[in-house]
All heavy atoms as TSV, in Angstrom:
chain	resi	resn	atom	element	x	y	z
A	1	MET	N	N	0.823	-1.168	0.007
A	1	MET	CA	C	-0.026	0.004	-0.003
A	1	MET	C	C	0.916	1.244	0.050
A	1	MET	O	O	1.864	1.299	0.692
A	1	MET	CB	C	-0.878	-0.045	1.222
A	1	MET	CG	C	-1.917	1.042	1.225
A	1	MET	SD	S	-3.096	1.033	2.607
A	1	MET	CE	C	-3.917	-0.552	2.336
A	2	THR	N	N	0.556	2.173	-0.838
A	2	THR	CA	C	1.274	3.430	-0.915
A	2	THR	C	C	0.361	4.624	-0.651
A	2	THR	O	O	-0.842	4.476	-0.862
A	2	THR	CB	C	2.000	3.539	-2.299
A	2	THR	OG1	O	0.940	3.489	-3.328
A	2	THR	CG2	C	2.988	2.502	-2.543
A	3	THR	N	N	0.909	5.730	-0.279
A	3	THR	CA	C	0.039	6.932	-0.073
A	3	THR	C	C	0.731	8.101	-0.842
A	3	THR	O	O	1.930	8.178	-0.984
A	3	THR	CB	C	-0.006	7.326	1.422
A	3	THR	OG1	O	1.316	7.529	1.921
A	3	THR	CG2	C	-0.680	6.241	2.223
A	4	PHE	N	N	-0.123	8.980	-1.379
A	4	PHE	CA	C	0.296	10.128	-2.064
A	4	PHE	C	C	-0.610	11.339	-1.755
A	4	PHE	O	O	-1.738	11.122	-1.318
A	4	PHE	CB	C	0.256	9.862	-3.583
A	4	PHE	CG	C	1.085	8.729	-4.006
A	4	PHE	CD1	C	0.526	7.426	-4.144
A	4	PHE	CD2	C	2.385	8.860	-4.304
A	4	PHE	CE1	C	1.281	6.403	-4.538
A	4	PHE	CE2	C	3.173	7.776	-4.641
A	4	PHE	CZ	C	2.595	6.532	-4.795
A	5	LYS	N	N	-0.054	12.485	-1.935
A	5	LYS	CA	C	-0.875	13.740	-1.667
A	5	LYS	C	C	-2.133	13.785	-2.522
A	5	LYS	O	O	-3.178	14.184	-2.059
A	5	LYS	CB	C	0.015	14.965	-1.919
A	5	LYS	CG	C	-0.620	16.303	-1.655
A	5	LYS	CD	C	0.321	17.441	-1.849
A	5	LYS	CE	C	0.259	17.838	-3.303
A	5	LYS	NZ	N	0.948	19.056	-3.620
A	6	ASP	N	N	-1.929	13.431	-3.822
A	6	ASP	CA	C	-3.053	13.453	-4.758
A	6	ASP	C	C	-2.767	12.549	-5.933
A	6	ASP	O	O	-1.647	12.029	-6.005
A	6	ASP	CB	C	-3.432	14.855	-5.216
A	6	ASP	CG	C	-2.201	15.577	-5.791
A	6	ASP	OD1	O	-1.347	14.982	-6.457
A	6	ASP	OD2	O	-2.109	16.793	-5.513
A	7	GLN	N	N	-3.720	12.381	-6.819
A	7	GLN	CA	C	-3.504	11.424	-7.906
A	7	GLN	C	C	-2.504	11.935	-8.882
A	7	GLN	O	O	-1.707	11.112	-9.424
A	7	GLN	CB	C	-4.814	11.143	-8.625
A	7	GLN	CG	C	-4.669	10.027	-9.641
A	7	GLN	CD	C	-5.989	9.500	-10.156
A	7	GLN	OE1	O	-7.057	9.769	-9.622
A	7	GLN	NE2	N	-5.916	8.636	-11.193
A	8	GLU	N	N	-2.408	13.228	-9.079
A	8	GLU	CA	C	-1.397	13.763	-10.011
A	8	GLU	C	C	0.018	13.452	-9.485
A	8	GLU	O	O	0.885	13.059	-10.289
A	8	GLU	CB	C	-1.582	15.314	-10.133
A	8	GLU	CG	C	-0.591	15.943	-11.066
A	8	GLU	CD	C	-0.854	17.443	-11.200
A	8	GLU	OE1	O	-1.888	17.931	-10.790
A	8	GLU	OE2	O	0.113	18.096	-11.688
A	9	THR	N	N	0.257	13.648	-8.206
A	9	THR	CA	C	1.562	13.319	-7.653
A	9	THR	C	C	1.836	11.830	-7.790
A	9	THR	O	O	2.940	11.380	-8.110
A	9	THR	CB	C	1.594	13.699	-6.156
A	9	THR	OG1	O	1.318	15.094	-6.049
A	9	THR	CG2	C	2.932	13.379	-5.504
A	10	ARG	N	N	0.828	10.990	-7.514
A	10	ARG	CA	C	0.992	9.572	-7.612
A	10	ARG	C	C	1.372	9.201	-9.035
A	10	ARG	O	O	2.343	8.408	-9.229
A	10	ARG	CB	C	-0.298	8.846	-7.293
A	10	ARG	CG	C	-0.308	7.341	-7.475
A	10	ARG	CD	C	-1.535	6.977	-8.344
A	10	ARG	NE	N	-1.481	5.533	-8.539
A	10	ARG	CZ	C	-1.390	5.039	-9.779
A	10	ARG	NH1	N	-1.331	5.758	-10.882
A	10	ARG	NH2	N	-1.323	3.767	-9.933
A	11	ASP	N	N	0.670	9.751	-10.030
A	11	ASP	CA	C	0.997	9.437	-11.432
A	11	ASP	C	C	2.400	9.856	-11.855
A	11	ASP	O	O	3.128	9.126	-12.480
A	11	ASP	CB	C	-0.050	10.091	-12.377
A	11	ASP	CG	C	-1.468	9.561	-12.191
A	11	ASP	OD1	O	-1.558	8.423	-11.627
A	11	ASP	OD2	O	-2.373	10.181	-12.674
A	12	GLU	N	N	2.835	11.014	-11.350
A	12	GLU	CA	C	4.167	11.466	-11.662
A	12	GLU	C	C	5.245	10.582	-11.013
A	12	GLU	O	O	6.241	10.250	-11.702
A	12	GLU	CB	C	4.368	12.913	-11.131
A	12	GLU	CG	C	3.588	13.942	-11.891
A	12	GLU	CD	C	3.702	15.331	-11.243
A	12	GLU	OE1	O	4.423	15.488	-10.235
A	12	GLU	OE2	O	2.938	16.216	-11.661
A	13	LEU	N	N	5.064	10.201	-9.815
A	13	LEU	CA	C	6.011	9.369	-9.127
A	13	LEU	C	C	6.110	7.983	-9.696
A	13	LEU	O	O	7.199	7.398	-9.788
A	13	LEU	CB	C	5.774	9.343	-7.623
A	13	LEU	CG	C	5.994	10.662	-6.911
A	13	LEU	CD1	C	5.481	10.644	-5.478
A	13	LEU	CD2	C	7.445	11.068	-6.967
A	14	TRP	N	N	4.914	7.329	-10.010
A	14	TRP	CA	C	4.981	6.054	-10.618
A	14	TRP	C	C	5.581	6.081	-12.016
A	14	TRP	O	O	6.310	5.156	-12.410
A	14	TRP	CB	C	3.555	5.436	-10.679
A	14	TRP	CG	C	3.235	4.748	-9.430
A	14	TRP	CD1	C	2.289	5.158	-8.496
A	14	TRP	CD2	C	3.759	3.502	-8.933
A	14	TRP	NE1	N	2.269	4.269	-7.441
A	14	TRP	CE2	C	3.163	3.255	-7.713
A	14	TRP	CE3	C	4.698	2.642	-9.415
A	14	TRP	CZ2	C	3.399	2.097	-6.978
A	14	TRP	CZ3	C	5.009	1.496	-8.621
A	14	TRP	CH2	C	4.371	1.269	-7.408
A	15	LYS	N	N	5.343	7.155	-12.793
A	15	LYS	CA	C	6.007	7.270	-14.088
A	15	LYS	C	C	7.524	7.341	-13.968
A	15	LYS	O	O	8.286	6.706	-14.662
A	15	LYS	CB	C	5.526	8.483	-14.834
A	15	LYS	CG	C	6.174	8.624	-16.203
A	15	LYS	CD	C	5.613	9.816	-16.986
A	15	LYS	CE	C	6.189	10.019	-18.354
A	15	LYS	NZ	N	7.374	9.353	-18.722
A	16	ALA	N	N	7.972	8.137	-12.974
A	16	ALA	CA	C	9.436	8.226	-12.681
A	16	ALA	C	C	10.003	6.868	-12.307
A	16	ALA	O	O	11.086	6.446	-12.710
A	16	ALA	CB	C	9.680	9.257	-11.606
A	17	PHE	N	N	9.251	6.089	-11.530
A	17	PHE	CA	C	9.728	4.744	-11.128
A	17	PHE	C	C	9.807	3.850	-12.316
A	17	PHE	O	O	10.825	3.192	-12.562
A	17	PHE	CB	C	8.709	4.146	-10.087
A	17	PHE	CG	C	8.929	2.724	-9.828
A	17	PHE	CD1	C	9.962	2.312	-8.987
A	17	PHE	CD2	C	8.153	1.741	-10.397
A	17	PHE	CE1	C	10.229	1.000	-8.688
A	17	PHE	CE2	C	8.353	0.396	-10.088
A	17	PHE	CZ	C	9.421	0.071	-9.246
A	18	PHE	N	N	8.755	3.776	-13.122
A	18	PHE	CA	C	8.794	2.917	-14.309
A	18	PHE	C	C	9.818	3.299	-15.331
A	18	PHE	O	O	10.352	2.425	-16.076
A	18	PHE	CB	C	7.394	2.816	-14.952
A	18	PHE	CG	C	6.415	1.967	-14.213
A	18	PHE	CD1	C	5.276	2.507	-13.742
A	18	PHE	CD2	C	6.690	0.634	-13.900
A	18	PHE	CE1	C	4.309	1.766	-13.015
A	18	PHE	CE2	C	5.823	-0.159	-13.174
A	18	PHE	CZ	C	4.618	0.408	-12.738
A	19	ASP	N	N	10.134	4.561	-15.424
A	19	ASP	CA	C	11.137	5.083	-16.375
A	19	ASP	C	C	12.550	4.970	-15.844
A	19	ASP	O	O	13.490	5.166	-16.631
A	19	ASP	CB	C	10.824	6.496	-16.777
A	19	ASP	CG	C	9.557	6.654	-17.577
A	19	ASP	OD1	O	9.077	5.605	-18.146
A	19	ASP	OD2	O	9.056	7.768	-17.680
A	20	SER	N	N	12.761	4.617	-14.607
A	20	SER	CA	C	14.069	4.666	-14.001
A	20	SER	C	C	14.956	3.481	-14.584
A	20	SER	O	O	14.468	2.398	-14.864
A	20	SER	CB	C	14.043	4.452	-12.509
A	20	SER	OG	O	13.628	3.151	-12.153
A	21	PRO	N	N	16.287	3.798	-14.792
A	21	PRO	CA	C	17.167	2.772	-15.319
A	21	PRO	C	C	17.279	1.540	-14.401
A	21	PRO	O	O	17.395	0.405	-14.849
A	21	PRO	CB	C	18.532	3.491	-15.389
A	21	PRO	CG	C	18.210	4.964	-15.233
A	21	PRO	CD	C	16.881	5.087	-14.585
A	22	GLU	N	N	17.198	1.767	-13.058
A	22	GLU	CA	C	17.285	0.664	-12.182
A	22	GLU	C	C	16.122	-0.302	-12.316
A	22	GLU	O	O	16.341	-1.527	-12.281
A	22	GLU	CB	C	17.297	1.155	-10.666
A	22	GLU	CG	C	18.475	2.005	-10.322
A	22	GLU	CD	C	18.356	3.509	-10.633
A	22	GLU	OE1	O	17.294	3.909	-11.205
A	22	GLU	OE2	O	19.255	4.264	-10.266
A	23	TRP	N	N	14.885	0.216	-12.513
A	23	TRP	CA	C	13.717	-0.660	-12.718
A	23	TRP	C	C	13.868	-1.403	-14.064
A	23	TRP	O	O	13.628	-2.563	-14.088
A	23	TRP	CB	C	12.471	0.154	-12.690
A	23	TRP	CG	C	11.246	-0.638	-13.013
A	23	TRP	CD1	C	10.444	-0.514	-14.094
A	23	TRP	CD2	C	10.704	-1.721	-12.283
A	23	TRP	NE1	N	9.433	-1.402	-14.075
A	23	TRP	CE2	C	9.546	-2.200	-12.971
A	23	TRP	CE3	C	11.031	-2.386	-11.112
A	23	TRP	CZ2	C	8.812	-3.278	-12.521
A	23	TRP	CZ3	C	10.299	-3.437	-10.650
A	23	TRP	CH2	C	9.184	-3.882	-11.359
A	24	LYS	N	N	14.264	-0.716	-15.075
A	24	LYS	CA	C	14.413	-1.340	-16.415
A	24	LYS	C	C	15.444	-2.467	-16.356
A	24	LYS	O	O	15.291	-3.508	-16.978
A	24	LYS	CB	C	14.739	-0.284	-17.459
A	24	LYS	CG	C	13.603	0.662	-17.689
A	24	LYS	CD	C	13.763	1.446	-18.952
A	24	LYS	CE	C	12.628	2.426	-19.109
A	24	LYS	NZ	N	11.384	1.839	-19.436
A	25	GLU	N	N	16.538	-2.273	-15.561
A	25	GLU	CA	C	17.507	-3.311	-15.388
A	25	GLU	C	C	16.907	-4.558	-14.662
A	25	GLU	O	O	17.101	-5.663	-15.039
A	25	GLU	CB	C	18.696	-2.792	-14.635
A	25	GLU	CG	C	19.804	-3.858	-14.445
A	25	GLU	CD	C	21.003	-3.385	-13.686
A	25	GLU	OE1	O	21.171	-2.152	-13.487
A	25	GLU	OE2	O	21.765	-4.253	-13.293
A	26	LEU	N	N	16.171	-4.295	-13.583
A	26	LEU	CA	C	15.567	-5.398	-12.866
A	26	LEU	C	C	14.611	-6.232	-13.675
A	26	LEU	O	O	14.472	-7.450	-13.512
A	26	LEU	CB	C	14.794	-4.857	-11.634
A	26	LEU	CG	C	15.596	-4.460	-10.396
A	26	LEU	CD1	C	14.719	-3.840	-9.349
A	26	LEU	CD2	C	16.397	-5.651	-9.817
A	27	LEU	N	N	13.978	-5.583	-14.624
A	27	LEU	CA	C	13.061	-6.281	-15.528
A	27	LEU	C	C	13.720	-7.366	-16.394
A	27	LEU	O	O	13.097	-8.294	-16.871
A	27	LEU	CB	C	12.314	-5.303	-16.477
A	27	LEU	CG	C	11.293	-4.403	-15.839
A	27	LEU	CD1	C	10.787	-3.380	-16.849
A	27	LEU	CD2	C	10.139	-5.189	-15.263
A	28	THR	N	N	15.015	-7.198	-16.554
A	28	THR	CA	C	15.802	-8.177	-17.357
A	28	THR	C	C	16.291	-9.382	-16.503
A	28	THR	O	O	16.728	-10.351	-17.129
A	28	THR	CB	C	17.014	-7.495	-18.038
A	28	THR	OG1	O	17.966	-7.116	-16.996
A	28	THR	CG2	C	16.601	-6.292	-18.826
A	29	TYR	N	N	16.181	-9.355	-15.267
A	29	TYR	CA	C	16.626	-10.463	-14.429
A	29	TYR	C	C	15.682	-11.651	-14.482
A	29	TYR	O	O	14.458	-11.519	-14.182
A	29	TYR	CB	C	16.753	-10.006	-12.903
A	29	TYR	CG	C	17.830	-9.039	-12.597
A	29	TYR	CD1	C	18.442	-8.289	-13.575
A	29	TYR	CD2	C	18.151	-8.801	-11.286
A	29	TYR	CE1	C	19.425	-7.349	-13.239
A	29	TYR	CE2	C	19.154	-7.890	-10.948
A	29	TYR	CZ	C	19.778	-7.187	-11.894
A	29	TYR	OH	O	20.717	-6.241	-11.577
A	30	PRO	N	N	16.195	-12.813	-14.807
A	30	PRO	CA	C	15.340	-14.029	-14.860
A	30	PRO	C	C	14.672	-14.300	-13.502
A	30	PRO	O	O	13.559	-14.833	-13.495
A	30	PRO	CB	C	16.289	-15.119	-15.253
A	30	PRO	CG	C	17.462	-14.459	-15.808
A	30	PRO	CD	C	17.567	-13.091	-15.186
A	31	THR	N	N	15.278	-13.924	-12.413
A	31	THR	CA	C	14.722	-14.163	-11.076
A	31	THR	C	C	13.357	-13.563	-10.934
A	31	THR	O	O	12.476	-14.073	-10.258
A	31	THR	CB	C	15.644	-13.515	-9.999
A	31	THR	OG1	O	16.929	-14.068	-10.162
A	31	THR	CG2	C	15.123	-13.780	-8.596
A	32	TYR	N	N	13.093	-12.386	-11.554
A	32	TYR	CA	C	11.856	-11.686	-11.387
A	32	TYR	C	C	10.916	-11.903	-12.567
A	32	TYR	O	O	9.829	-11.305	-12.639
A	32	TYR	CB	C	12.119	-10.159	-11.228
A	32	TYR	CG	C	12.995	-9.906	-10.030
A	32	TYR	CD1	C	14.229	-9.353	-10.219
A	32	TYR	CD2	C	12.530	-10.188	-8.781
A	32	TYR	CE1	C	15.024	-9.106	-9.069
A	32	TYR	CE2	C	13.321	-9.998	-7.642
A	32	TYR	CZ	C	14.548	-9.431	-7.817
A	32	TYR	OH	O	15.360	-9.214	-6.716
A	33	GLU	N	N	11.236	-12.756	-13.494
A	33	GLU	CA	C	10.397	-13.058	-14.641
A	33	GLU	C	C	9.072	-13.619	-14.209
A	33	GLU	O	O	9.012	-14.524	-13.391
A	33	GLU	CB	C	11.118	-14.001	-15.576
A	33	GLU	CG	C	10.437	-14.176	-16.924
A	33	GLU	CD	C	11.231	-15.062	-17.864
A	33	GLU	OE1	O	12.423	-15.272	-17.609
A	33	GLU	OE2	O	10.705	-15.460	-18.883
A	34	ASN	N	N	7.993	-13.125	-14.725
A	34	ASN	CA	C	6.621	-13.595	-14.426
A	34	ASN	C	C	6.229	-13.528	-12.963
A	34	ASN	O	O	5.469	-14.368	-12.488
A	34	ASN	CB	C	6.412	-15.016	-14.972
A	34	ASN	CG	C	6.670	-15.105	-16.449
A	34	ASN	OD1	O	6.197	-14.283	-17.203
A	34	ASN	ND2	N	7.403	-16.085	-16.883
A	35	THR	N	N	6.748	-12.528	-12.221
A	35	THR	CA	C	6.362	-12.462	-10.821
A	35	THR	C	C	5.134	-11.586	-10.570
A	35	THR	O	O	4.433	-11.840	-9.578
A	35	THR	CB	C	7.503	-11.844	-9.928
A	35	THR	OG1	O	7.865	-10.601	-10.540
A	35	THR	CG2	C	8.730	-12.775	-9.998
A	36	VAL	N	N	4.837	-10.696	-11.461
A	36	VAL	CA	C	3.592	-9.888	-11.310
A	36	VAL	C	C	2.905	-9.858	-12.671
A	36	VAL	O	O	3.496	-9.436	-13.605
A	36	VAL	CB	C	3.855	-8.458	-10.865
A	36	VAL	CG1	C	2.621	-7.646	-10.804
A	36	VAL	CG2	C	4.558	-8.480	-9.495
A	37	SER	N	N	1.613	-10.325	-12.694
A	37	SER	CA	C	0.885	-10.288	-13.920
A	37	SER	C	C	-0.313	-9.386	-13.880
A	37	SER	O	O	-0.896	-9.113	-14.893
A	37	SER	CB	C	0.515	-11.706	-14.312
A	37	SER	OG	O	-0.335	-12.247	-13.338
A	38	HIS	N	N	-0.643	-8.930	-12.650
A	38	HIS	CA	C	-1.846	-8.139	-12.479
A	38	HIS	C	C	-1.762	-7.298	-11.191
A	38	HIS	O	O	-1.281	-7.856	-10.206
A	38	HIS	CB	C	-3.055	-9.018	-12.476
A	38	HIS	CG	C	-4.366	-8.323	-12.251
A	38	HIS	ND1	N	-4.975	-7.606	-13.253
A	38	HIS	CD2	C	-5.087	-8.134	-11.178
A	38	HIS	CE1	C	-6.056	-7.084	-12.801
A	38	HIS	NE2	N	-6.176	-7.394	-11.496
A	39	ALA	N	N	-2.269	-6.103	-11.236
A	39	ALA	CA	C	-2.304	-5.272	-10.028
A	39	ALA	C	C	-3.726	-4.660	-9.938
A	39	ALA	O	O	-4.152	-4.113	-10.934
A	39	ALA	CB	C	-1.233	-4.219	-10.050
A	40	ASP	N	N	-4.320	-4.775	-8.819
A	40	ASP	CA	C	-5.615	-4.023	-8.578
A	40	ASP	C	C	-5.289	-2.754	-7.903
A	40	ASP	O	O	-4.642	-2.702	-6.895
A	40	ASP	CB	C	-6.513	-4.879	-7.661
A	40	ASP	CG	C	-7.025	-6.149	-8.350
A	40	ASP	OD1	O	-7.397	-5.994	-9.537
A	40	ASP	OD2	O	-7.022	-7.185	-7.686
A	41	ILE	N	N	-5.771	-1.657	-8.488
A	41	ILE	CA	C	-5.541	-0.332	-7.948
A	41	ILE	C	C	-6.830	0.258	-7.417
A	41	ILE	O	O	-7.837	0.334	-8.139
A	41	ILE	CB	C	-4.927	0.620	-9.018
A	41	ILE	CG1	C	-3.664	0.019	-9.545
A	41	ILE	CG2	C	-4.763	2.033	-8.519
A	41	ILE	CD1	C	-3.028	0.738	-10.752
A	42	HIS	N	N	-6.780	0.576	-6.146
A	42	HIS	CA	C	-7.934	1.225	-5.510
A	42	HIS	C	C	-7.481	2.525	-4.824
A	42	HIS	O	O	-6.428	2.562	-4.170
A	42	HIS	CB	C	-8.504	0.308	-4.399
A	42	HIS	CG	C	-8.942	-1.021	-4.909
A	42	HIS	ND1	N	-10.196	-1.184	-5.463
A	42	HIS	CD2	C	-8.347	-2.234	-4.974
A	42	HIS	CE1	C	-10.317	-2.457	-5.852
A	42	HIS	NE2	N	-9.205	-3.083	-5.550
A	43	PHE	N	N	-8.245	3.569	-5.073
A	43	PHE	CA	C	-7.977	4.848	-4.439
A	43	PHE	C	C	-8.847	5.003	-3.207
A	43	PHE	O	O	-10.077	4.953	-3.296
A	43	PHE	CB	C	-8.182	5.994	-5.434
A	43	PHE	CG	C	-7.214	5.999	-6.584
A	43	PHE	CD1	C	-7.567	5.405	-7.763
A	43	PHE	CD2	C	-5.939	6.489	-6.453
A	43	PHE	CE1	C	-6.648	5.339	-8.830
A	43	PHE	CE2	C	-5.017	6.443	-7.443
A	43	PHE	CZ	C	-5.388	5.871	-8.677
A	44	LEU	N	N	-8.174	5.132	-2.089
A	44	LEU	CA	C	-8.857	5.286	-0.779
A	44	LEU	C	C	-8.664	6.655	-0.209
A	44	LEU	O	O	-7.645	7.297	-0.462
A	44	LEU	CB	C	-8.316	4.228	0.171
A	44	LEU	CG	C	-8.375	2.778	-0.312
A	44	LEU	CD1	C	-7.681	1.875	0.745
A	44	LEU	CD2	C	-9.786	2.334	-0.566
A	45	TYR	N	N	-9.603	7.118	0.519
A	45	TYR	CA	C	-9.480	8.473	1.119
A	45	TYR	C	C	-9.493	8.307	2.671
A	45	TYR	O	O	-10.249	7.498	3.192
A	45	TYR	CB	C	-10.663	9.369	0.629
A	45	TYR	CG	C	-10.587	9.515	-0.828
A	45	TYR	CD1	C	-11.277	8.679	-1.700
A	45	TYR	CD2	C	-9.849	10.519	-1.390
A	45	TYR	CE1	C	-11.244	8.844	-3.067
A	45	TYR	CE2	C	-9.746	10.706	-2.735
A	45	TYR	CZ	C	-10.439	9.853	-3.581
A	45	TYR	OH	O	-10.400	10.021	-4.928
A	46	PRO	N	N	-8.674	9.099	3.375
A	46	PRO	CA	C	-8.632	8.996	4.817
A	46	PRO	C	C	-9.920	9.520	5.433
A	46	PRO	O	O	-10.571	10.426	4.897
A	46	PRO	CB	C	-7.440	9.853	5.212
A	46	PRO	CG	C	-7.283	10.753	4.087
A	46	PRO	CD	C	-7.739	10.062	2.837
A	47	THR	N	N	-10.297	8.997	6.564
A	47	THR	CA	C	-11.390	9.430	7.322
A	47	THR	C	C	-10.950	10.591	8.267
A	47	THR	O	O	-9.750	10.855	8.333
A	47	THR	CB	C	-12.021	8.297	8.213
A	47	THR	OG1	O	-11.004	7.929	9.127
A	47	THR	CG2	C	-12.448	7.155	7.333
A	48	ASP	N	N	-11.917	11.175	8.919
A	48	ASP	CA	C	-11.564	12.298	9.880
A	48	ASP	C	C	-10.631	11.816	10.948
A	48	ASP	O	O	-9.898	12.624	11.518
A	48	ASP	CB	C	-12.803	12.890	10.426
A	48	ASP	CG	C	-13.656	13.663	9.411
A	48	ASP	OD1	O	-13.110	14.013	8.358
A	48	ASP	OD2	O	-14.844	13.766	9.650
A	49	TYR	N	N	-10.703	10.591	11.375
A	49	TYR	CA	C	-9.944	10.092	12.486
A	49	TYR	C	C	-8.676	9.310	12.044
A	49	TYR	O	O	-7.961	8.770	12.807
A	49	TYR	CB	C	-10.752	9.150	13.355
A	49	TYR	CG	C	-11.458	8.035	12.624
A	49	TYR	CD1	C	-10.826	6.857	12.337
A	49	TYR	CD2	C	-12.782	8.161	12.185
A	49	TYR	CE1	C	-11.449	5.781	11.666
A	49	TYR	CE2	C	-13.418	7.156	11.474
A	49	TYR	CZ	C	-12.771	5.957	11.256
A	49	TYR	OH	O	-13.418	4.958	10.554
A	50	SER	N	N	-8.326	9.386	10.739
A	50	SER	CA	C	-7.089	8.712	10.262
A	50	SER	C	C	-5.884	9.524	10.707
A	50	SER	O	O	-5.921	10.776	10.866
A	50	SER	CB	C	-7.101	8.696	8.736
A	50	SER	OG	O	-8.128	7.849	8.272
A	51	ASP	N	N	-4.729	8.833	10.843
A	51	ASP	CA	C	-3.451	9.510	11.219
A	51	ASP	C	C	-2.816	10.192	10.044
A	51	ASP	O	O	-1.924	10.977	10.217
A	51	ASP	CB	C	-2.489	8.460	11.777
A	51	ASP	CG	C	-2.861	8.007	13.175
A	51	ASP	OD1	O	-3.647	8.696	13.831
A	51	ASP	OD2	O	-2.461	6.888	13.523
A	52	TYR	N	N	-3.300	9.869	8.848
A	52	TYR	CA	C	-2.618	10.402	7.609
A	52	TYR	C	C	-2.873	11.923	7.521
A	52	TYR	O	O	-3.903	12.480	7.786
A	52	TYR	CB	C	-3.110	9.666	6.398
A	52	TYR	CG	C	-2.508	10.204	5.139
A	52	TYR	CD1	C	-1.170	9.867	4.821
A	52	TYR	CD2	C	-3.207	11.042	4.301
A	52	TYR	CE1	C	-0.612	10.321	3.689
A	52	TYR	CE2	C	-2.630	11.489	3.094
A	52	TYR	CZ	C	-1.330	11.160	2.810
A	52	TYR	OH	O	-0.721	11.617	1.616
């Protein structure tokens, strides 16, 4: 689970992650081949009593 200030910030940071050379290198490792095939994305909002 990750948290972000807003969806725009989330999108920018995930794009930076996917575009990073380190991530692109990890994608070539046979160890990680076929480890993730699907991700469910849900946007949740904190309640008044949340610590966030």
